[in-house]
The first five atom37 places (N, CA, C, CB, O) and aatype in JSON, in Angstrom:
{
  "aatype": [12, 14, 2, 18, 0, 10, 9, 10, 19, 8, 7, 14, 8, 17, 3, 8, 14, 1, 6, 9, 1, 5, 5, 5, 5, 17, 15, 6, 8, 0, 11, 13, 12, 3, 3, 10, 19, 0, 3, 7, 13, 10, 10, 10, 7, 7, 14, 10, 1, 3, 7, 0, 1, 16, 10, 8, 19, 19, 6, 0, 0, 3, 6, 7, 6, 9, 1, 1, 1, 10, 0, 6, 3, 14, 17, 0, 6, 16, 7, 10, 10, 6, 19, 7, 15, 9, 6, 14, 17, 0, 10, 17, 10, 3, 13, 1, 16, 10, 14, 8, 7, 15],
  "atom_mask": [
    [1, 1, 1, 1, 1],
    [1, 1, 1, 1, 1],
    [1, 1, 1, 1, 1],
    [1, 1, 1, 1, 1],
    [1, 1, 1, 1, 1],
    [1, 1, 1, 1, 1],
    [1, 1, 1, 1, 1],
    [1, 1, 1, 1, 1],
    [1, 1, 1, 1, 1],
    [1, 1, 1, 1, 1],
    [1, 1, 1, 0, 1],
    [1, 1, 1, 1, 1],
    [1, 1, 1, 1, 1],
    [1, 1, 1, 1, 1],
    [1, 1, 1, 1, 1],
    [1, 1, 1, 1, 1],
    [1, 1, 1, 1, 1],
    [1, 1, 1, 1, 1],
    [1, 1, 1, 1, 1],
    [1, 1, 1, 1, 1],
    [1, 1, 1, 1, 1],
    [1, 1, 1, 1, 1],
    [1, 1, 1, 1, 1],
    [1, 1, 1, 1, 1],
    [1, 1, 1, 1, 1],
    [1, 1, 1, 1, 1],
    [1, 1, 1, 1, 1],
    [1, 1, 1, 1, 1],
    [1, 1, 1, 1, 1],
    [1, 1, 1, 1, 1],
    [1, 1, 1, 1, 1],
    [1, 1, 1, 1, 1],
    [1, 1, 1, 1, 1],
    [1, 1, 1, 1, 1],
    [1, 1, 1, 1, 1],
    [1, 1, 1, 1, 1],
    [1, 1, 1, 1, 1],
    [1, 1, 1, 1, 1],
    [1, 1, 1, 1, 1],
    [1, 1, 1, 0, 1],
    [1, 1, 1, 1, 1],
    [1, 1, 1, 1, 1],
    [1, 1, 1, 1, 1],
    [1, 1, 1, 1, 1],
    [1, 1, 1, 0, 1],
    [1, 1, 1, 0, 1],
    [1, 1, 1, 1, 1],
    [1, 1, 1, 1, 1],
    [1, 1, 1, 1, 1],
    [1, 1, 1, 1, 1],
    [1, 1, 1, 0, 1],
    [1, 1, 1, 1, 1],
    [1, 1, 1, 1, 1],
    [1, 1, 1, 1, 1],
    [1, 1, 1, 1, 1],
    [1, 1, 1, 1, 1],
    [1, 1, 1, 1, 1],
    [1, 1, 1, 1, 1],
    [1, 1, 1, 1, 1],
    [1, 1, 1, 1, 1],
    [1, 1, 1, 1, 1],
    [1, 1, 1, 1, 1],
    [1, 1, 1, 1, 1],
    [1, 1, 1, 0, 1],
    [1, 1, 1, 1, 1],
    [1, 1, 1, 1, 1],
    [1, 1, 1, 1, 1],
    [1, 1, 1, 1, 1],
    [1, 1, 1, 1, 1],
    [1, 1, 1, 1, 1],
    [1, 1, 1, 1, 1],
    [1, 1, 1, 1, 1],
    [1, 1, 1, 1, 1],
    [1, 1, 1, 1, 1],
    [1, 1, 1, 1, 1],
    [1, 1, 1, 1, 1],
    [1, 1, 1, 1, 1],
    [1, 1, 1, 1, 1],
    [1, 1, 1, 0, 1],
    [1, 1, 1, 1, 1],
    [1, 1, 1, 1, 1],
    [1, 1, 1, 1, 1],
    [1, 1, 1, 1, 1],
    [1, 1, 1, 0, 1],
    [1, 1, 1, 1, 1],
    [1, 1, 1, 1, 1],
    [1, 1, 1, 1, 1],
    [1, 1, 1, 1, 1],
    [1, 1, 1, 1, 1],
    [1, 1, 1, 1, 1],
    [1, 1, 1, 1, 1],
    [1, 1, 1, 1, 1],
    [1, 1, 1, 1, 1],
    [1, 1, 1, 1, 1],
    [1, 1, 1, 1, 1],
    [1, 1, 1, 1, 1],
    [1, 1, 1, 1, 1],
    [1, 1, 1, 1, 1],
    [1, 1, 1, 1, 1],
    [1, 1, 1, 1, 1],
    [1, 1, 1, 0, 1],
    [1, 1, 1, 1, 1]
  ],
  "atom_positions": [
    [[-17.11, 1.43, 6.3], [-15.96, 1.79, 7.17], [-14.55, 2.57, 6.22], [-15.48, 0.22, 7.96], [-14.23, 2.58, 5.03]],
    [[-13.89, 3.28, 7.7], [-13.4, 4.08, 6.59], [-11.43, 3.88, 5.55], [-13.57, 5.62, 7.5], [-10.74, 2.98, 5.08]],
    [[-11.39, 5.05, 5.69], [-10.55, 5.56, 4.23], [-9.51, 5.62, 4.83], [-10.87, 7.0, 3.36], [-9.46, 6.22, 5.91]],
    [[-8.62, 5.12, 4.39], [-6.8, 6.38, 4.17], [-5.97, 6.19, 3.34], [-5.58, 6.41, 5.31], [-5.64, 5.15, 2.76]],
    [[-5.53, 7.46, 3.25], [-4.5, 7.28, 2.29], [-3.34, 7.24, 3.16], [-4.43, 8.37, 1.18], [-2.98, 7.87, 4.16]],
    [[-2.55, 5.73, 2.03], [-1.01, 5.29, 2.85], [-0.12, 5.77, 2.22], [-0.53, 3.78, 3.0], [-0.56, 6.07, 1.11]],
    [[1.8, 6.22, 2.41], [2.66, 6.25, 1.98], [3.55, 5.23, 2.85], [2.91, 7.47, 1.79], [3.95, 4.95, 3.98]],
    [[3.55, 4.96, 1.74], [4.7, 3.37, 2.12], [6.58, 4.55, 1.24], [3.79, 0.84, 0.27], [6.86, 5.02, 0.14]],
    [[7.1, 4.49, 2.23], [8.92, 4.51, 1.96], [9.79, 3.55, 1.66], [9.64, 4.86, 3.0], [9.49, 2.36, 1.56]],
    [[11.06, 4.09, 1.48], [12.14, 2.89, 1.73], [11.9, 2.57, 3.06], [13.76, 3.26, 1.53], [11.37, 3.21, 3.96]],
    [[12.38, 1.47, 3.03], [13.43, 0.83, 4.37], [14.54, 1.58, 4.71], [0.0, 0.0, 0.0], [14.7, 2.45, 3.85]],
    [[15.56, 1.63, 5.77], [16.69, 1.29, 5.72], [17.82, -0.05, 4.89], [16.59, 1.3, 6.81], [19.04, -0.1, 4.76]],
    [[16.5, -1.15, 4.39], [17.73, -2.62, 3.48], [17.51, -1.62, 1.19], [16.04, -5.76, 3.67], [18.03, -1.92, 0.11]],
    [[16.72, -0.73, 1.52], [16.25, -0.79, -0.02], [17.93, -0.89, -0.47], [15.14, 0.85, -0.73], [19.0, -0.83, 0.14]],
    [[17.64, -1.0, -1.5], [18.68, -1.09, -2.32], [18.65, -0.33, -3.53], [18.85, -2.29, -2.6], [18.3, -0.8, -4.61]],
    [[19.17, 1.27, -3.29], [18.74, 2.25, -4.59], [19.71, 1.41, -5.87], [19.34, 4.32, -4.29], [19.06, 1.34, -6.92]],
    [[20.48, 1.05, -5.93], [21.07, 1.14, -7.57], [19.37, 0.18, -8.18], [23.28, -0.12, -7.92], [18.4, 0.41, -8.9]],
    [[19.74, -0.58, -7.59], [18.15, -2.16, -8.6], [17.09, -1.08, -8.24], [17.51, -4.6, -7.38], [17.27, -0.22, -7.37]],
    [[15.58, -1.27, -9.26], [14.46, -0.76, -10.22], [14.06, -2.12, -8.53], [14.31, -1.07, -12.69], [14.73, -2.8, -7.75]],
    [[13.06, -1.91, -8.69], [11.98, -1.55, -7.98], [11.69, -3.29, -8.17], [10.85, -0.16, -8.64], [11.66, -3.82, -7.06]],
    [[11.42, -4.45, -9.49], [11.15, -5.86, -9.33], [12.05, -6.05, -9.77], [10.14, -6.58, -9.76], [12.08, -6.71, -10.8]],
    [[13.74, -5.32, -8.9], [14.46, -6.26, -8.8], [15.58, -6.17, -7.73], [14.84, -6.47, -9.97], [16.8, -6.34, -7.69]],
    [[14.07, -5.65, -6.48], [14.59, -5.97, -5.45], [14.39, -7.45, -4.72], [14.23, -5.02, -4.78], [13.78, -8.35, -5.3]],
    [[15.0, -7.63, -3.34], [15.2, -9.05, -3.02], [13.48, -9.32, -1.91], [17.1, -9.28, -1.99], [13.11, -8.57, -1.01]],
    [[12.73, -10.66, -2.43], [11.95, -10.04, -3.09], [10.42, -10.36, -3.61], [12.64, -9.85, -3.89], [9.34, -10.91, -3.4]],
    [[11.25, -9.53, -4.5], [10.13, -8.73, -5.07], [7.5, -9.67, -5.32], [11.35, -8.46, -7.1], [6.29, -9.51, -5.15]],
    [[8.97, -10.7, -5.95], [7.63, -12.26, -5.85], [6.83, -12.02, -4.83], [8.25, -14.02, -5.43], [5.8, -11.34, -4.81]],
    [[7.44, -12.71, -3.84], [6.75, -12.64, -2.39], [5.26, -11.77, -2.45], [7.89, -11.78, -1.25], [4.05, -11.96, -2.35]],
    [[6.88, -10.03, -2.85], [6.06, -8.23, -2.46], [5.26, -8.38, -2.12], [5.64, -7.11, -3.31], [4.57, -8.57, -1.12]],
    [[5.38, -8.17, -4.36], [4.24, -8.39, -4.44], [2.25, -9.88, -5.26], [4.64, -7.25, -4.78], [1.28, -9.8, -6.01]],
    [[2.78, -10.68, -4.51], [1.59, -11.14, -4.06], [1.15, -10.77, -2.43], [1.68, -12.62, -4.31], [0.1, -10.19, -2.14]],
    [[1.57, -10.95, -2.02], [1.19, -9.81, -0.9], [0.1, -8.85, -0.93], [2.21, -8.96, -0.75], [-0.86, -8.33, -0.36]],
    [[0.85, -8.93, -1.95], [0.08, -6.06, -2.58], [-1.31, -6.99, -2.74], [1.01, -4.37, -5.6], [-2.16, -7.06, -1.85]],
    [[-1.39, -7.66, -3.94], [-2.46, -8.73, -4.68], [-3.25, -9.14, -3.83], [-1.94, -9.99, -5.32], [-4.44, -8.85, -3.89]],
    [[-2.66, -9.98, -2.76], [-3.83, -10.07, -1.67], [-4.39, -9.54, -1.33], [-3.85, -10.29, -0.85], [-5.57, -9.84, -1.19]],
    [[-3.81, -8.3, -0.93], [-4.44, -7.0, 0.6], [-5.18, -6.4, -0.68], [-2.89, -5.46, 1.82], [-5.92, -5.52, -0.23]],
    [[-5.34, -6.47, -2.25], [-6.61, -6.81, -3.11], [-7.56, -6.64, -3.77], [-7.03, -7.1, -2.93], [-8.41, -5.89, -4.25]],
    [[-6.89, -8.24, -3.55], [-8.16, -8.54, -3.49], [-9.47, -8.59, -1.49], [-7.82, -10.13, -4.35], [-10.53, -8.14, -1.06]],
    [[-8.35, -9.42, -1.05], [-9.27, -8.59, 0.16], [-10.21, -7.37, 0.11], [-8.4, -8.09, 1.08], [-10.34, -6.73, 1.15]],
    [[-10.52, -7.19, -0.4], [-11.04, -5.29, -1.33], [-9.96, -4.14, 0.63], [0.0, 0.0, 0.0], [-10.45, -3.16, 1.2]],
    [[-8.88, -4.72, 0.93], [-8.32, -3.71, 1.96], [-7.21, -3.14, 1.09], [-7.74, -4.39, 3.48], [-6.59, -2.35, 1.8]],
    [[-6.79, -3.17, 0.14], [-6.05, -1.62, -0.77], [-7.66, -2.17, -1.76], [-3.58, -1.71, -1.96], [-8.51, -3.05, -1.78]],
    [[-7.26, -1.01, -2.4], [-8.44, -0.86, -2.9], [-7.72, 0.0, -4.41], [-9.63, 0.0, -1.71], [-8.07, -0.37, -5.53]],
    [[-6.72, 1.12, -4.24], [-5.62, 1.81, -5.77], [-4.37, 2.17, -5.02], [-6.28, 3.6, -6.78], [-4.39, 2.83, -3.98]],
    [[-2.92, 1.56, -5.79], [-1.96, 2.43, -4.8], [-0.81, 2.41, -6.12], [0.0, 0.0, 0.0], [-1.37, 2.22, -7.2]],
    [[0.01, 2.5, -6.16], [0.89, 2.69, -7.19], [2.85, 4.09, -7.01], [0.0, 0.0, 0.0], [2.73, 5.22, -6.54]],
    [[3.53, 3.84, -7.25], [3.9, 4.98, -6.86], [3.87, 5.93, -7.48], [4.74, 4.99, -6.53], [3.27, 6.15, -8.52]],
    [[4.94, 6.99, -6.5], [4.9, 8.97, -6.63], [5.62, 8.92, -7.64], [5.67, 10.2, -5.33], [6.43, 8.02, -7.85]],
    [[5.41, 9.84, -8.38], [7.26, 10.45, -9.15], [7.7, 9.72, -9.34], [8.46, 11.18, -8.54], [7.19, 9.03, -10.22]],
    [[9.72, 8.96, -8.37], [10.19, 8.28, -8.98], [10.48, 7.78, -8.41], [10.71, 8.43, -9.61], [11.67, 7.75, -8.07]],
    [[9.43, 6.94, -7.85], [9.2, 5.67, -7.06], [9.87, 5.58, -5.77], [0.0, 0.0, 0.0], [10.13, 4.39, -5.61]],
    [[10.41, 6.49, -4.43], [10.99, 6.08, -3.44], [9.4, 6.82, -2.13], [12.94, 6.8, -3.46], [9.33, 7.62, -1.19]],
    [[8.62, 6.1, -2.74], [7.27, 6.38, -2.89], [6.32, 6.09, -3.23], [7.11, 6.88, -3.18], [5.94, 6.56, -4.31]],
    [[5.41, 5.15, -2.47], [3.83, 5.0, -2.96], [2.73, 5.27, -2.02], [3.52, 3.6, -3.4], [2.51, 5.08, -0.83]],
    [[2.29, 5.65, -2.79], [0.44, 6.5, -1.7], [-0.83, 5.08, -2.24], [-0.56, 9.14, -2.95], [-0.92, 4.51, -3.33]],
    [[-1.59, 4.91, -1.07], [-2.93, 3.2, -1.67], [-3.59, 3.65, -0.16], [-1.98, 0.58, -1.82], [-3.43, 3.66, 1.06]],
    [[-4.7, 4.14, -1.64], [-5.86, 4.44, -0.46], [-6.29, 2.7, -0.28], [-7.51, 5.73, -1.13], [-6.37, 1.85, -1.17]],
    [[-6.51, 2.55, 1.14], [-6.47, 1.46, 1.88], [-8.28, 1.5, 2.43], [-5.1, 1.61, 3.15], [-8.91, 2.55, 2.52]],
    [[-8.69, 0.51, 2.66], [-9.87, 0.66, 4.04], [-9.86, -0.52, 5.06], [-11.59, 0.68, 3.46], [-9.91, -1.75, 4.99]],
    [[-9.78, 0.33, 5.92], [-9.46, -0.54, 7.72], [-10.74, 0.44, 8.7], [-7.07, -0.03, 8.68], [-11.62, 1.28, 8.56]],
    [[-10.09, -0.37, 9.69], [-11.38, -0.64, 10.88], [-10.68, 1.24, 11.18], [-11.13, -2.51, 12.7], [-11.17, 2.37, 11.12]],
    [[-9.13, 0.56, 11.55], [-7.94, 2.19, 12.34], [-6.91, 1.81, 11.55], [-7.25, 2.31, 14.47], [-7.01, 1.31, 10.43]],
    [[-5.72, 2.1, 12.29], [-4.93, 2.7, 11.27], [-4.23, 1.38, 12.29], [-4.44, 4.63, 10.99], [-3.37, 0.81, 11.62]],
    [[-4.37, 0.65, 13.92], [-3.97, -0.4, 14.12], [-3.47, -1.41, 13.05], [0.0, 0.0, 0.0], [-2.41, -1.93, 12.71]],
    [[-4.97, -1.43, 12.66], [-5.21, -2.3, 11.94], [-4.22, -2.92, 10.1], [-6.54, -1.78, 11.95], [-3.88, -4.0, 9.61]],
    [[-4.12, -1.28, 9.65], [-3.17, -1.0, 8.51], [-1.77, -1.26, 9.16], [-3.32, 0.59, 7.87], [-0.92, -1.87, 8.51]],
    [[-1.49, -0.81, 10.44], [-0.18, -1.47, 10.79], [0.16, -2.76, 11.3], [0.3, -0.82, 11.57], [1.33, -3.11, 11.45]],
    [[-0.7, -3.39, 11.53], [-0.76, -4.97, 11.9], [-0.63, -5.72, 10.37], [-2.43, -5.45, 12.8], [0.28, -6.51, 10.15]],
    [[-1.71, -5.36, 9.26], [-1.05, -5.73, 8.06], [-0.61, -5.87, 7.09], [-1.03, -5.92, 7.86], [-0.67, -6.74, 6.22]],
    [[0.18, -4.38, 7.3], [1.77, -4.23, 6.57], [2.51, -4.46, 7.19], [2.32, -3.12, 6.09], [3.56, -4.47, 6.55]],
    [[2.69, -4.71, 8.33], [3.45, -6.14, 9.18], [3.94, -7.06, 8.85], [2.9, -6.84, 9.83], [4.98, -7.43, 9.39]],
    [[3.38, -7.69, 7.91], [3.36, -8.45, 7.67], [4.12, -9.21, 6.2], [2.39, -8.34, 7.98], [4.61, -10.3, 5.93]],
    [[3.89, -7.85, 5.48], [4.25, -8.13, 4.56], [5.74, -8.23, 3.65], [3.55, -7.63, 4.32], [6.05, -7.18, 3.08]],
    [[6.55, -9.26, 3.5], [8.04, -9.91, 3.55], [8.86, -8.54, 2.94], [8.24, -11.58, 2.4], [10.05, -8.5, 3.26]],
    [[8.46, -7.61, 2.27], [9.09, -5.9, 2.01], [9.73, -4.84, 4.53], [6.44, -4.47, 0.76], [10.65, -4.35, 5.18]],
    [[8.18, -5.29, 4.59], [8.42, -4.91, 5.85], [9.03, -5.6, 6.6], [7.56, -4.66, 6.39], [9.79, -5.15, 7.46]],
    [[8.85, -6.55, 6.44], [9.81, -7.89, 7.85], [11.31, -7.51, 7.33], [9.44, -10.38, 7.53], [12.03, -7.18, 8.28]],
    [[11.8, -7.49, 6.37], [13.25, -7.12, 6.02], [13.75, -5.77, 5.85], [13.57, -7.68, 4.89], [14.87, -5.51, 5.41]],
    [[12.72, -4.78, 6.28], [13.39, -3.59, 5.8], [13.76, -3.05, 4.8], [0.0, 0.0, 0.0], [14.92, -2.71, 4.56]],
    [[12.84, -2.94, 4.14], [13.04, -2.82, 2.59], [11.45, -1.18, 2.33], [12.54, -5.1, 1.55], [11.24, -0.05, 1.91]],
    [[11.14, -1.83, 2.69], [9.13, -0.84, 2.46], [8.75, -0.8, 4.81], [6.83, -3.11, 0.88], [8.71, -1.69, 5.66]],
    [[8.6, 0.42, 4.84], [7.9, 0.8, 5.88], [7.1, 1.85, 5.64], [8.63, 1.04, 6.84], [7.38, 2.56, 4.67]],
    [[5.83, 2.21, 6.51], [4.62, 3.15, 6.74], [5.77, 3.98, 6.65], [3.48, 3.15, 8.13], [6.77, 3.62, 7.27]],
    [[5.83, 5.92, 5.42], [5.4, 7.03, 5.65], [4.59, 7.73, 7.63], [0.0, 0.0, 0.0], [4.77, 7.93, 8.83]],
    [[3.66, 7.77, 6.36], [1.88, 8.24, 7.43], [0.83, 7.43, 6.04], [1.31, 11.04, 7.64], [0.68, 7.21, 4.84]],
    [[0.26, 7.22, 7.67], [-1.45, 7.08, 7.01], [-2.46, 8.49, 7.46], [-2.38, 5.41, 7.87], [-2.1, 9.15, 8.43]],
    [[-3.47, 8.8, 6.84], [-3.98, 9.93, 7.7], [-5.35, 9.45, 6.74], [-3.14, 11.81, 7.67], [-5.31, 9.05, 5.57]],
    [[-6.47, 9.6, 7.55], [-8.03, 9.63, 7.86], [-8.24, 10.08, 6.68], [-8.69, 10.52, 9.08], [-8.14, 11.31, 6.59]],
    [[-8.63, 9.21, 5.19], [-9.98, 9.98, 3.8], [-10.82, 10.05, 4.19], [-10.52, 9.39, 2.48], [-11.18, 9.18, 4.98]],
    [[-11.78, 11.31, 3.83], [-12.95, 11.12, 3.72], [-13.52, 11.16, 1.73], [-13.52, 12.32, 4.83], [-13.81, 12.12, 1.01]],
    [[-13.49, 9.91, 1.49], [-13.8, 9.88, 0.26], [-15.52, 10.66, 0.03], [-13.62, 8.23, -0.14], [-16.55, 10.6, 0.7]],
    [[-15.34, 11.02, -0.62], [-16.66, 12.24, -1.0], [-16.44, 11.98, -1.72], [-16.97, 13.67, -0.87], [-16.66, 10.77, -1.57]],
    [[-16.0, 12.11, -2.89], [-15.72, 11.61, -4.36], [-15.7, 10.67, -4.6], [-14.83, 11.81, -4.91], [-14.6, 10.41, -4.13]],
    [[-16.24, 9.19, -5.25], [-16.32, 8.05, -4.84], [-16.93, 6.87, -6.51], [-17.41, 8.27, -3.37], [-18.06, 6.38, -6.45]],
    [[-16.32, 6.68, -7.36], [-17.32, 6.89, -8.39], [-17.79, 4.96, -8.04], [-16.53, 7.56, -10.35], [-18.67, 4.15, -8.29]],
    [[-16.83, 5.05, -7.5], [-18.08, 2.73, -7.53], [-19.05, 2.82, -6.37], [-16.7, 0.5, -6.81], [-19.26, 1.92, -5.56]],
    [[-19.67, 4.18, -6.4], [-20.98, 4.83, -5.21], [-21.59, 4.9, -6.68], [-20.79, 6.7, -3.91], [-22.78, 4.73, -6.42]],
    [[-21.51, 5.07, -8.42], [-21.84, 5.13, -9.19], [-22.67, 4.37, -9.55], [-21.22, 5.27, -9.6], [-22.11, 3.33, -9.2]],
    [[-24.15, 3.84, -10.26], [-24.19, 3.13, -10.53], [-23.89, 2.71, -12.44], [-25.11, 3.05, -9.79], [-24.07, 3.42, -13.42]],
    [[-23.44, 1.5, -12.34], [-22.25, 1.22, -13.66], [-23.19, 0.95, -15.02], [-21.08, -0.46, -13.33], [-24.25, 1.48, -14.7]],
    [[-23.34, 0.48, -16.19], [-24.04, -0.45, -16.72], [-25.07, 0.22, -16.66], [0.0, 0.0, 0.0], [-25.86, -0.45, -15.98]],
    [[-25.68, 1.43, -17.06], [-27.11, 2.55, -17.32], [-27.16, 3.22, -18.03], [-27.54, 3.4, -16.57], [-28.16, 3.93, -18.14]]
  ]
}
């Protein structure tokens, strides 16, 4: 299945004076993201620099699947977070393909 580099950015309702874990619906958003990891959809991810953007590596059939799944995020629904960009990414170097425990 193809991989993508996904950048998420703060949406129009982001409360800038608050830290990320103090934003409304933090617990619901965190559970949503954890579930994406458990599903094997979200492979890696986290904030860049000051946290205004996050970089994620996702595995999905296409860009439409990514947008559909992210639209279910409580933060997307309330305008706290939105897609900044989605780029196909050929992961030629991937530790997951190496034999482990040898």
